[in-house]
N, C-alpha and C positions, 0 to 999 in steps of 0.2 A: 095838362097845359097844352093848348093849341096856339101856335104862332105861325106867322107867315115865313119866317126865315127858314131857308132850306139847308143851311150849313150847320148841322147839329152833330156834336161828337159826345157820346156818352163817356163818362170817366169816373174816377174815384179821387176825392180830395186827398192829396199827398201831404200838403202843408198849408198853413195859414200864417202869414207874417204880418202882424199889426203895424200900422204907421200912425202918424199924427192925424191925418185926414183920410188918406187912402191906405189900404192894406193890399197885400198880394196873396193870391190863391193859386197854388200850384196843383194842377190836376193831371193825374196819370191816365193817359188815354190808351195804354197798352203798347205792346211791342217795344218797350223801353222809351216811349215818347211821352213828353210832358208839355202841357200848355200852361203858361202863367198869365194870369189876368190881374190887372190893377183895378180894384173896385173900392167904393167908399166903405169906411168903417161901419157906417149906418147899414149898408146893404149886407155886409158880413154878419152883423148882429141880427138883422131881420130874417136872414136865411138860416141863422144859427149854424154857420159852416164850421165843421170840425173835420180833422183828418179821418178818413174812412167813409165819409158820406158819399153816396152815389149822387152824381150831378150830371147835368147836360151843359156842355159848352155850346153857346149859340153865337155864331159869327154873322153879323149883318154889316156889310161894308159895300160901298159903291166902287171902291178902288182897292187893289192890292198892289203894293209897291215892292220892288226888289232893287237893292243897290249893291254895288261892288266897288 
């Protein structure tokens, strides 16, 4: 898969939590760090995501916000 996004993190699916329309996918990116993404149930099914799957997290955003 070739894409233009440069912010790519390899990881392993740790958990998939279904929802009514969107589910969450928790990905272990190593060193005790996890990234959780909210994606559609349709996307979860199309990708056949299950714990243990090797995946790539792709971040494409024009802004990153931090609040305190």
